[in-house]
Structure formats: structure tokens, C-alpha cells
C-alpha positions in Angstrom: -17.2 8.7 -9.4 -13.9 10.5 -8.7 -11.9 9.0 -5.8 -11.4 11.6 -3.1 -10.7 9.5 -0.1 -8.0 7.1 1.0 -7.3 4.6 3.7 -3.7 4.0 5.0 -3.5 1.0 7.3 -0.7 1.8 9.7 -1.3 -0.3 12.9 1.3 -3.0 12.2 3.7 -3.9 15.1 6.9 -3.8 13.1 8.4 -6.9 14.6 11.1 -7.2 11.9 12.4 -3.8 13.1 12.8 -4.7 16.8 14.1 -3.3 19.0 13.5 0.2 17.6 9.8 -0.4 17.1 9.4 -0.7 20.9 9.5 3.1 20.9 8.8 4.2 17.3 5.9 3.0 15.1 7.2 1.2 12.1 5.5 3.7 9.7 7.4 6.5 11.3 10.8 5.0 10.5 12.5 7.2 8.0 13.5 6.6 4.4 16.5 8.9 4.6 14.8 11.8 6.4 11.1 11.3 5.6 8.8 8.8 7.5 7.7 5.9 5.3 4.0 6.8 5.8 4.6 10.3 4.5 5.4 8.9 1.0 1.9 7.4 0.9 0.3 10.7 2.1 2.3 12.7 -0.5 1.2 10.3 -3.3 -2.4 10.6 -2.2 -2.2 14.4 -2.2 -0.4 14.5 -5.5 -3.2 12.4 -7.1 -5.9 14.9 -6.0 -7.2 12.8 -3.0 -8.7 15.1 -0.4 -8.9 13.0 2.7 -6.6 10.3 4.1 -7.9 8.0 6.9 -5.0 6.5 8.8 -5.7 3.3 10.7 -3.5 3.1 13.8 -3.2 1.3 17.1 -3.7 3.1 20.4 0.0 3.4 21.2 0.8 5.4 18.1 0.8 8.9 19.5 4.0 9.7 17.6 2.1 9.2 14.3 -0.8 11.5 15.4 1.6 14.2 16.6 3.6 14.1 13.4 0.7 14.7 11.2 -0.7 17.5 13.4 2.1 19.6 12.0 2.4 17.9 8.6 3.5 20.3 5.8 0.9 19.1 3.3 -2.0 19.6 5.7 -3.4 22.3 3.5 -3.6 19.9 0.6 -5.1 16.8 2.3 -7.3 16.3 5.4 -5.9 13.6 7.7 -8.0 11.7 10.2 -7.4 8.7 12.4 -9.3 5.6 13.3 -8.2 2.9 15.7 -7.8 -0.8 15.2 -8.0 -2.3 18.7 -6.6 -5.8 17.7 -4.3 -6.9 14.9 -6.9 -8.8 13.0 -5.6 -8.4 9.5 -5.5 -5.9 6.6 -9.1 -6.6 5.7 -10.2 -5.8 9.3 -8.1 -2.6 9.3 -10.0 -1.4 6.2 -13.3 -2.2 7.8 -12.4 0.1 10.7 -12.5 3.0 8.2 -16.0 2.2 6.8 -17.8 5.0 8.6 -15.2 7.6 7.5 -15.3 6.4 3.8 -19.1 6.0 3.5 -20.6 4.7 0.3 -17.7 6.1 -1.9 -14.9 4.5 -3.9 -11.6 4.9 -2.2 -7.9 4.3 -2.5 -5.8 2.2 -0.2 -2.0 2.7 0.4 0.1 0.2 2.3 3.0 2.2 3.7 5.4 -0.8 3.4 5.2 -0.3 -0.4 7.0 2.9 -1.5 7.0 3.7 -5.2 9.3 6.4 -6.7 7.6 7.5 -9.9 7.2 10.7 -12.0 3.4 10.3 -11.8 1.5 9.1 -8.7 0.8 5.4 -9.3 -2.6 5.7 -7.6 -3.7 8.5 -10.1 -3.5 6.1 -13.0 -5.4 3.5 -11.1 -8.1 6.0 -10.1 -8.5 7.1 -13.6 -9.0 3.5 -14.8 -11.5 2.9 -12.1 -13.5 5.9 -13.3 -13.7 4.5 -16.8 -14.4 0.8 -15.9 -16.0 1.1 -12.4 -14.3 -2.0 -10.9 -11.5 -2.4 -8.3 -7.9 -1.8 -9.5 -4.9 -3.3 -7.8 -1.2 -2.5 -8.4 1.0 -5.3 -9.8 4.7 -5.9 -10.4 6.6 -8.8 -11.9 8.7 -10.8 -9.4 11.3 -13.5 -9.4 10.4 -17.2 -8.8 11.9 -17.2 -5.4 9.7 -14.3 -4.3 6.4 -15.9 -5.5 5.8 -18.2 -2.5 5.9 -15.1 -0.1 3.5 -12.9 -2.0 -0.1 -12.6 -3.3 -0.1 -13.6 -7.0 -2.5 -12.7 -9.8 -4.2 -15.1 -12.2 -4.4 -12.5 -15.1 -6.9 -12.4 -17.9 -7.3 -10.0 -20.9 -4.6 -7.4 -21.2 -5.2 -3.7 -22.0 -1.7 -2.1 -22.2 -0.5 -1.9 -18.6 -3.9 -3.1 -17.2 -5.4 -6.6 -17.2 -8.5 -8.3 -15.9 -8.1 -10.4 -12.8 -9.5 -13.9 -12.7 -8.5 -14.5 -9.1 -5.7 -13.9 -6.6 -3.8 -16.5 -4.7 -1.9 -15.8 -1.5 1.6 -17.2 -1.3 1.2 -20.1 -3.8 4.0 -22.7 -4.3 6.1 -21.8 -7.3 4.8 -24.7 -9.3 1.2 -23.7 -8.6 1.5 -20.0 -9.4 -0.6 -18.8 -12.3 1.8 -15.9 -13.1 4.8 -13.9 -11.8 2.6 -10.8 -11.3 2.5 -10.0 -7.6 0.1 -7.7 -5.6 1.6 -4.4 -4.5 0.0 -2.2 -1.8 -2.0 0.2 -3.9 -5.7 -0.3 -4.5 -8.6 1.6 -5.9 -11.6 0.0 -4.4 -15.4 0.2 -4.7 -17.5 0.5 -1.5 -18.7 -3.0 -2.1 -15.5 -4.3 -0.5 -16.9 -3.4 2.9 -19.8 -5.9 2.6 -17.4 -8.5 1.1 -15.0 -8.1 4.0 -17.9 -8.4 6.5 -18.7 -11.7 4.9 -15.1 -12.9 4.8 -14.2 -15.7 7.2 -11.0 -15.2 9.2 -8.1 -17.0 7.6 -4.6 -17.8 8.9 -3.9 -16.5 12.5 -7.6 -15.5 12.7 -7.1 -12.5 10.4 -9.4 -11.1 7.8 -7.5 -10.9 4.6 -8.1 -8.2 2.0 -7.3 -10.7 -0.8 -10.0 -13.0 0.4 -12.5 -10.2 0.4 -11.5 -9.1 -3.1 -11.9 -12.6 -4.4 -15.4 -12.7 -2.9 -16.3 -9.3 -4.4 -15.1 -10.4 -7.8 -18.1 -12.7 -8.0 -20.2 -9.6 -8.4 -17.8 -7.0 -9.8 -14.9 -6.9 -12.3 -11.4 -6.2 -11.0 -8.3 -5.1 -12.8 -4.6 -5.2 -12.2 -2.2 -2.4 -13.1 1.5 -3.1 -13.9 2.9 0.2 -12.9 6.1 2.0 -13.9 8.5 3.4 -11.4 10.8 2.1 -8.7 9.3 0.0 -6.0 10.7 -0.8 -2.5 9.3 -3.0 0.2 10.2 -1.0 3.2 8.6 -3.5 5.6 12.0 -5.1 6.0 15.3 -3.5 7.2 17.1 -4.3 3.9 14.2 -2.8 1.8 14.3 0.3 4.0 18.0 0.7 3.5 17.7 0.2 -0.3 15.0 2.9 -0.4 17.0 5.3 1.6 20.1 4.9 -0.7 17.8 5.3 -3.7 16.3 8.5 -2.2 19.7 9.8 -1.3 21.0 9.3 -4.9 18.1 11.5 -6.2 19.0 14.3 -3.8 21.3 17.0 -5.3 22.6 18.1 -2.0 24.0 14.7 -0.9 24.2 12.4 -3.9 27.7 13.3 -5.0 29.1 12.8 -1.5 27.3 9.5 -1.1 28.6 8.2 -4.4 32.2 9.1 -3.4 31.8 7.4 -0.1 30.3 4.2 -1.7 33.2 4.1 -4.2 35.7 4.3 -1.4 34.1 1.5 0.6 32.9 -1.0 -2.0 
């Protein structure tokens, strides 16, 4: 089945960006001059997805107001559901169950921005159509990053895709099965809703998507996708700054001036 719907969890508090996130939702902080969440919406629209369900908290009127006048509104329908308590990524996705129905769907985490000639999620959705299982984006990371990320135990390889044996959240380096880390792009089957409903809360009482996916893999195959393109974790101030500089370097109207300024000050 063609994936036409997406979920964008956006209810995070953004504590690493305090004090600005006391007034501005984290997903509305700009990469240069475009809110981080808009990159996810643009990628979804570019991949042919017709509806994006954004999961927000009740204090995010700025996010709602922004998308009421969003320039791509004629390309993709945007709706909102509310996550009353910060009970984890898996819980946020469960909040969108009624909107998604019994359909496969994509998930975009706005903290993960990918600059690529092709929408990363498009390749993942196409692979899902052929093989029917869940597909999760992956990138290779350094050893020092591994203990802070979800890591794949990878199986059989098919070019840039591979089967997933399991996924481990934040393993010690010596226990990590690979250096392939989870990135916030998913093509999921509707079976994930039942799996998440059966998933026990983990650390901090949160329902983790990784735990739900590991449970689902007892019944369904899952695949990783080592994507091309430039990835930034904009969930940190440094990652946001790097993404903004990268975006500026790609802009014809400002790249030359920025390069001159950097050469003078570095």
C-alpha cells in the first residue's frame, strides 16, 4: 500500500534551548530562516505524502498559527493532535492512531534534518511497498556517539538496505552490535499501534518507539536504510548552528558573503 500519511511528533519541551523555548516551541526555532519542523513537512510533501499529523502540546499555538498560512498547504493537508503529557515518542505516535487509521505511515522527527537531492522518506516508502515491513533510517556514527543513540543489530544487506535483528537503546560501546544508529525517519506498518499499546513504560515512565518496534519484529520483518545526504541533529544548539551554516552555504544570495566573513574571523 502506498504511504500517504505521516506523523510528526513535535511536543518536546526543548530544555536544551532554554531560555528561548520558554516562549518559542523548539520545532519552531529556525535553521537560518525556516523552522526546523518545516523541513520535515517539505520532505513529506516532496515524497508524495498527502497528510501530515503533527503531535503537539497544548501550549504550541505558535506552531498551529504558522501552519495555518504555510506555503505548501496546497500540497499537503496538515492536522494536529495533542499529547497531554510527555510520555515518550511511542506515546506521541499512539496519539495519532485515530488520524492514521489502519494504514502504513511515515514518521519524521523534526530534530533530524536531512539535506538530500531526493527525499529520504521516499526511498524508504518505496522499499516498504516492495517488502511490506517497517523501514528505519540509519547512519554510521563514531564510537563516542554510540552510547547516546539507538543502535542496530544488522542482518542481511541489500545495497543500502539491511534486515534488522534488533535495536538497542544507548548501549555501552563494548556491547554495541554495530556503528549503525537510528535516525528519525520511519516507514511503519499499522501494526506498530498494537505493539506500542502492549509496550511497558521504560525509563522515566515513557513508552519508547524502539521497544515497540522490537516487539513488532516478532511478527513482522523490519529493515534499515543507510541513506545518503547530509544529516544534522538540530535538537542541540550546536547542531542547529551547523545546519544553519550548511543551509546558508547552499544559498546563492548569501553564501559568498558568509564565506568572506568566515575567512576573516577564523
